C-alpha positions as a Python dict, from the first residue, in 0.01 Angstrom:
ca = {
    (1, 'X'): (0, 0, 0),
    (2, 'X'): (354, 116, -79),
    (3, 'X'): (581, 75, 224),
    (4, 'X'): (928, 89, 64),
    (5, 'X'): (1058, 335, -198),
    (6, 'X'): (1390, 245, -366),
    (7, 'X'): (1578, 527, -535),
    (8, 'X'): (1871, 528, -772),
    (9, 'X'): (2114, 814, -708),
    (10, 'X'): (2306, 946, -1010),
    (11, 'X'): (2067, 1086, -1267),
    (12, 'X'): (1775, 1032, -1029),
    (13, 'X'): (1805, 1144, -666),
    (14, 'X'): (2095, 1380, -735),
    (15, 'X'): (2082, 1669, -979),
    (16, 'X'): (2318, 1708, -1275),
    (17, 'X'): (2583, 1857, -1045),
    (18, 'X'): (2558, 1558, -807),
    (19, 'X'): (2383, 1762, -540),
    (20, 'X'): (2104, 1645, -311),
    (21, 'X'): (1869, 1941, -302),
    (22, 'X'): (1694, 2052, 16),
    (23, 'X'): (1349, 2026, -140),
    (24, 'X'): (1424, 1665, -233),
    (25, 'X'): (1532, 1585, 124),
    (26, 'X'): (1216, 1749, 259),
    (27, 'X'): (991, 1553, 21),
    (28, 'X'): (1152, 1221, 113),
    (29, 'X'): (1135, 1294, 487),
    (30, 'X'): (769, 1382, 446),
    (31, 'X'): (711, 1055, 260),
    (32, 'X'): (883, 863, 541),
    (33, 'X'): (662, 1039, 795),
    (34, 'X'): (362, 900, 607),
    (35, 'X'): (489, 544, 661),
    (36, 'X'): (698, 476, 350),
    (37, 'X'): (1059, 370, 414),
    (38, 'X'): (1309, 540, 180),
    (39, 'X'): (1597, 327, 50),
    (40, 'X'): (1889, 447, -162),
    (41, 'X'): (1983, 178, -413),
    (42, 'X'): (2290, 276, -612),
    (43, 'X'): (2585, 156, -814),
    (44, 'X'): (2805, 381, -602),
    (45, 'X'): (3045, 267, -331),
    (46, 'X'): (2891, 212, 15),
    (47, 'X'): (3055, 517, 178),
    (48, 'X'): (2921, 753, -85),
    (49, 'X'): (2566, 616, -67),
    (50, 'X'): (2581, 629, 314),
    (51, 'X'): (2686, 996, 304),
    (52, 'X'): (2367, 1092, 121),
    (53, 'X'): (2140, 844, 298),
    (54, 'X'): (2225, 1007, 632),
    (55, 'X'): (2087, 1336, 498),
    (56, 'X'): (1746, 1171, 469),
    (57, 'X'): (1743, 933, 765),
    (58, 'X'): (1958, 916, 1081),
    (59, 'X'): (1948, 535, 1065),
    (60, 'X'): (1933, 453, 694),
    (61, 'X'): (1928, 119, 522),
    (62, 'X'): (2096, 122, 182),
    (63, 'X'): (2206, -87, -114),
    (64, 'X'): (2540, -6, -279),
    (65, 'X'): (2762, -127, -562),
    (66, 'X'): (2463, -237, -774),
    (67, 'X'): (2340, -476, -506),
    (68, 'X'): (2673, -620, -392),
    (69, 'X'): (2637, -463, -45),
    (70, 'X'): (2335, -393, 175),
    (71, 'X'): (2327, -271, 532),
    (72, 'X'): (2262, -8, 795),
    (73, 'X'): (2626, 95, 848),
    (74, 'X'): (2980, -37, 801),
    (75, 'X'): (2941, -253, 1112),
    (76, 'X'): (2587, -365, 1031),
    (77, 'X'): (2604, -521, 686),
    (78, 'X'): (2351, -798, 637),
    (79, 'X'): (2441, -879, 278),
    (80, 'X'): (2767, -859, 87),
    (81, 'X'): (2890, -1044, -222),
    (82, 'X'): (3248, -966, -323),
    (83, 'X'): (3437, -1046, -643),
    (84, 'X'): (3685, -1326, -574),
    (85, 'X'): (4054, -1235, -568),
    (86, 'X'): (4111, -1474, -860),
    (87, 'X'): (3851, -1302, -1077),
    (88, 'X'): (3968, -959, -967),
    (89, 'X'): (4324, -1043, -1073),
    (90, 'X'): (4200, -1156, -1415),
    (91, 'X'): (3997, -838, -1462),
    (92, 'X'): (4303, -634, -1371),
    (93, 'X'): (4524, -825, -1617),
    (94, 'X'): (4269, -787, -1898),
    (95, 'X'): (4241, -415, -1825),
    (96, 'X'): (4617, -371, -1852),
    (97, 'X'): (4641, -586, -2166),
    (98, 'X'): (4378, -380, -2350),
    (99, 'X'): (4477, -45, -2202),
    (100, 'X'): (4139, -7, -2033),
    (101, 'X'): (4061, 274, -1791),
    (102, 'X'): (3945, 105, -1469),
    (103, 'X'): (3881, 140, -1099),
    (104, 'X'): (3730, -77, -826),
    (105, 'X'): (3586, -36, -478),
    (106, 'X'): (3581, -197, -136),
    (107, 'X'): (3339, -39, 113),
    (108, 'X'): (3489, 308, 120),
    (109, 'X'): (3792, 330, -111),
    (110, 'X'): (3846, 395, -483),
    (111, 'X'): (4137, 188, -618),
    (112, 'X'): (4308, 253, -952),
    (113, 'X'): (4645, 294, -1119),
    (114, 'X'): (4577, 660, -1200),
    (115, 'X'): (4384, 956, -1063),
    (116, 'X'): (4153, 1142, -1301),
    (117, 'X'): (3979, 1433, -1130),
    (118, 'X'): (3706, 1447, -1393),
    (119, 'X'): (3636, 1077, -1336),
    (120, 'X'): (3571, 1129, -963),
    (121, 'X'): (3402, 1469, -969),
    (122, 'X'): (3066, 1312, -884),
    (123, 'X'): (3220, 1177, -562),
    (124, 'X'): (3289, 1523, -419),
    (125, 'X'): (3105, 1610, -99),
    (126, 'X'): (3039, 1952, -253),
    (127, 'X'): (3093, 2026, -626),
    (128, 'X'): (3242, 2364, -529),
    (129, 'X'): (3498, 2207, -293),
    (130, 'X'): (3767, 2004, -474),
    (131, 'X'): (3932, 1876, -155),
    (132, 'X'): (3668, 1660, 13),
    (133, 'X'): (3522, 1338, -125),
    (134, 'X'): (3270, 1078, -11),
    (135, 'X'): (3538, 810, -66),
    (136, 'X'): (3903, 751, 11),
    (137, 'X'): (4158, 691, -266),
    (138, 'X'): (4429, 433, -319),
    (139, 'X'): (4619, 510, -639),
    (140, 'X'): (4922, 291, -710),
    (141, 'X'): (5100, 83, -974),
    (142, 'X'): (4950, -228, -815),
    (143, 'X'): (4606, -148, -669),
    (144, 'X'): (4523, -519, -627),
    (145, 'X'): (4817, -553, -387),
    (146, 'X'): (4695, -248, -195),
    (147, 'X'): (4353, -409, -153),
    (148, 'X'): (4497, -743, -44),
    (149, 'X'): (4743, -583, 197),
    (150, 'X'): (4446, -427, 375),
    (151, 'X'): (4271, -766, 378),
    (152, 'X'): (3975, -606, 201),
    (153, 'X'): (3758, -732, -83),
    (154, 'X'): (3624, -557, -394),
    (155, 'X'): (3252, -534, -466),
    (156, 'X'): (3255, -362, -804),
    (157, 'X'): (3508, -333, -1085),
    (158, 'X'): (3429, -59, -1335),
    (159, 'X'): (3574, -8, -1683),
    (160, 'X'): (3543, 346, -1817),
    (161, 'X'): (3573, 542, -2141),
    (162, 'X'): (3461, 251, -2358),
    (163, 'X'): (3335, 502, -2614),
    (164, 'X'): (3697, 586, -2702),
    (165, 'X'): (3873, 254, -2638),
    (166, 'X'): (3924, 54, -2962),
    (167, 'X'): (3788, -261, -2797),
    (168, 'X'): (3444, -111, -2732),
    (169, 'X'): (3177, -226, -2488),
    (170, 'X'): (3023, -513, -2686),
    (171, 'X'): (3354, -680, -2772),
    (172, 'X'): (3464, -641, -2411),
    (173, 'X'): (3141, -797, -2281),
    (174, 'X'): (3186, -1091, -2519),
    (175, 'X'): (3547, -1134, -2411),
    (176, 'X'): (3455, -1126, -2042),
    (177, 'X'): (3156, -1358, -2088),
    (178, 'X'): (3385, -1613, -2254),
    (179, 'X'): (3649, -1578, -1981),
    (180, 'X'): (3422, -1577, -1676),
    (181, 'X'): (3094, -1738, -1787),
    (182, 'X'): (2844, -1679, -1503),
    (183, 'X'): (3108, -1607, -1237),
    (184, 'X'): (3051, -1234, -1287),
    (185, 'X'): (2752, -1011, -1363),
    (186, 'X'): (2754, -702, -1581),
    (187, 'X'): (2550, -383, -1606),
    (188, 'X'): (2584, -18, -1709),
    (189, 'X'): (2458, 299, -1546),
    (190, 'X'): (2602, 503, -1834),
    (191, 'X'): (2673, 416, -2199),
    (192, 'X'): (3050, 453, -2178),
    (193, 'X'): (3106, 227, -1875),
    (194, 'X'): (3079, -140, -1785),
    (195, 'X'): (3016, -226, -1420),
    (196, 'X'): (3118, -573, -1304),
    (197, 'X'): (3009, -752, -987),
    (198, 'X'): (3013, -1108, -857),
    (199, 'X'): (2785, -1348, -1041),
    (200, 'X'): (2413, -1308, -971),
    (201, 'X'): (2448, -964, -812),
    (202, 'X'): (2195, -696, -908),
    (203, 'X'): (1999, -416, -747),
    (204, 'X'): (1677, -610, -803),
    (205, 'X'): (1796, -933, -642),
    (206, 'X'): (1925, -760, -329),
    (207, 'X'): (1613, -545, -310),
    (208, 'X'): (1394, -856, -329),
    (209, 'X'): (1592, -1001, -39),
    (210, 'X'): (1530, -688, 168),
    (211, 'X'): (1158, -686, 85),
    (212, 'X'): (1135, -1045, 207),
    (213, 'X'): (1341, -966, 520),
    (214, 'X'): (1099, -684, 604),
    (215, 'X'): (800, -917, 570),
    (216, 'X'): (673, -729, 265),
    (217, 'X'): (609, -827, -96),
    (218, 'X'): (633, -659, -436),
    (219, 'X'): (294, -495, -389),
    (220, 'X'): (454, -283, -116),
    (221, 'X'): (746, -167, -333),
    (222, 'X'): (801, 144, -546),
    (223, 'X'): (1121, 226, -735),
    (224, 'X'): (1265, 506, -945),
    (225, 'X'): (1566, 523, -1175),
    (226, 'X'): (1715, 635, -1504),
    (227, 'X'): (1975, 379, -1612),
    (228, 'X'): (1993, 25, -1743),
    (229, 'X'): (2109, -96, -1401),
    (230, 'X'): (1767, 16, -1271),
    (231, 'X'): (1556, -182, -1520),
    (232, 'X'): (1502, -500, -1318),
    (233, 'X'): (1444, -302, -998),
    (234, 'X'): (1160, -116, -1168),
    (235, 'X'): (1017, -435, -1317),
    (236, 'X'): (973, -600, -976),
    (237, 'X'): (800, -295, -823),
    (238, 'X'): (428, -232, -789),
    (239, 'X'): (485, 134, -878),
    (240, 'X'): (774, 225, -1107),
    (241, 'X'): (900, 567, -1209),
    (242, 'X'): (1145, 665, -1483),
    (243, 'X'): (1321, 998, -1494),
    (244, 'X'): (1261, 1211, -1804),
    (245, 'X'): (1640, 1210, -1850),
    (246, 'X'): (1646, 829, -1833),
    (247, 'X'): (1722, 569, -2097),
    (248, 'X'): (1441, 486, -2339),
    (249, 'X'): (1441, 124, -2220),
    (250, 'X'): (1367, 245, -1866),
    (251, 'X'): (1091, 482, -1974),
    (252, 'X'): (926, 207, -2180),
    (253, 'X'): (865, -19, -1879),
    (254, 'X'): (787, 243, -1611),
    (255, 'X'): (436, 315, -1487),
    (256, 'X'): (513, 686, -1476),
    (257, 'X'): (768, 919, -1635),
    (258, 'X'): (848, 1210, -1404),
    (259, 'X'): (1050, 1527, -1464),
    (260, 'X'): (1427, 1516, -1500),
    (261, 'X'): (1672, 1522, -1209),
    (262, 'X'): (1704, 1901, -1227),
    (263, 'X'): (1329, 1965, -1232),
    (264, 'X'): (1172, 1792, -933),
    (265, 'X'): (1118, 1438, -1059),
    (266, 'X'): (1157, 1292, -709),
    (267, 'X'): (900, 1534, -569),
    (268, 'X'): (652, 1421, -834),
    (269, 'X'): (715, 1055, -752),
    (270, 'X'): (666, 1117, -378),
    (271, 'X'): (334, 1288, -450),
    (272, 'X'): (217, 999, -669),
    (273, 'X'): (309, 743, -400),
    (274, 'X'): (114, 937, -138),
    (275, 'X'): (-185, 957, -372),
    (276, 'X'): (-162, 581, -432),
    (277, 'X'): (-155, 525, -55),
    (278, 'X'): (-445, 772, -11),
    (279, 'X'): (-238, 980, 230),
}
């Protein structure tokens, strides 16, 4: 029986305008009422995931920053794995040296050396309101110093626009692998970005830890996603769903391919889980 349903957010739970639709909320609440716990499992910063998770459950559990953070709230984190200051400094220096577009996160703040409104549009509370975001911002000439001055740690460092940077994603990955070996882990939710976490961090690993903590096993787990950072999470699940708008690699390994994120894919997955559970 499925008892836990893990959902990616961008390209999966949220539509193409980064909205959580009412019919999606209703379907997930109905699934929870049938005995299946809903868990958001995203590459996003904790505060942004928490914002949406609260729409589904008053007391949500969630996984953020591609598995680097898991908890019930800011004060009830039961797993966190930050990038060391030393490695963060090196990533920052490499980004400056190669003129890379970057940002990084603590639990609720977006740090960078420049503000690009298009880059953060998906973090708006409402796509029609340009003034309110699900994160705070710290934009400065030395964002690492800003982080350290607050005595905070970073959970994800993201490099953007690799489709137009001369270095390119593959050369960058090779450079970073040589520099850091297994001290960092890498994934991508979109083709043009590289997401960097502490070594060994992934959605799947953190999700497995939660499943064990709940006294469940993989036979009780379902998962849905669209990106390469969802692959391992789907592989460890008894029931796996790929969005029609997802990467081919994700669709190849999924048990089911549901409609895209603008056409009710989550509703279809909820129905299939209930059928599997004979609800």
